[in-house]
C-alpha positions, 0 to 999 in steps of 0.5 A: 040770047041763042041768036048771039051764039049762032048768027054772027058767026054762021059756021062752026064755032068753039064751045068752051067747057070749064076743066073738071077741078079749078081755082075759079080766080085762077081759072077767071084769068086764063078764061080771059085770055083764052076768050081774047085769043079768038072767036068762042061761041059759048062758055059752059060752067061745068062743076061735078061733085061740088056744093052750091056755094062753090058753084055760085063762086065760080059763076060770080067770077067767070060770068063777068069774064064772058059777059064783058066780051059778049060770049054766052055763058051757061051752067051745066045741069042746074037750071035753078042756079043758072037763073039765080046766078044770071047766067044766059042759060043752062045745058042739061043732060038726059038724068038732069032736069028735064027740058020742061024744067029748065026752060021753066027756071030760066025763061024763054030768053035764055038758052036751053041745050040738051044732051042727046048722046048718040040718039036722033029720037032724043034729039028730035024730041029736044028740038021740038020742045024748044031746045036751043041746041042739041049736043051729040057725043062722044065722038072720041075717046075723052081724057075728062070722063068715060062716055055713055055712048059713041056717036058716029060723025054721020050723025052730024051730017044727017042732022045738019041736012034735015034740022035747023036747030044747031048741034054741038059735038062733044068728046075727046075733041082736039085740034088734030081730030076735029076737022071731020066734025066741022066738015060734017055740019057741027055748029060747035065744038064743045072742048074741055082738055083740048083746050085747058090741056093744050101744050101751048096753053088755053090762049094758044088753043083758041087761036089754033082751033079757030085756024082749023075752023077757018080753013075747013069747009063744011059739006052741009 
């Protein structure tokens, strides 16, 4: 599954994270239009401060939308629910389940991604343990949440030069500010409001991001 996220499109790809609050059935329609509008490397279901039943219902409605389009569908924070709902993997933060627990829950054939903030040490540890990708950020001010750390774009360039494990950039990424992240070697642009809050709608945002990715050369 990790190969599905990376090999067919060796350049930078869009990593779409669900908005903070949404009605699952309505979002399923928007997600379908977004995924049909252009390449998306991954979708992450991210629901905070809600009960397990709501997370399960969201996964039940959104996962098939991604799967029919061959887009990996990950769950944030909850390896147990990722496994129970048949997600393609899980993304864990430093305060969530450990990598080992996440891997044990979802198995070897599913994706485990790890938040590493602005830390080279955390990222190297995650990669050595077997993480399928690491996530760095925040690179810009975020409209979704107050970032715990501010990452420097040079971190992406360093990672791309010395490591083979893919990296995702996150934090306030928009169509306008993403080119330096692509140039520096980000494998994924993890975006929330930059897609769901885009003036022309999420489908237009996916098209716009892919247009920028296509015309922006990677230095690494």
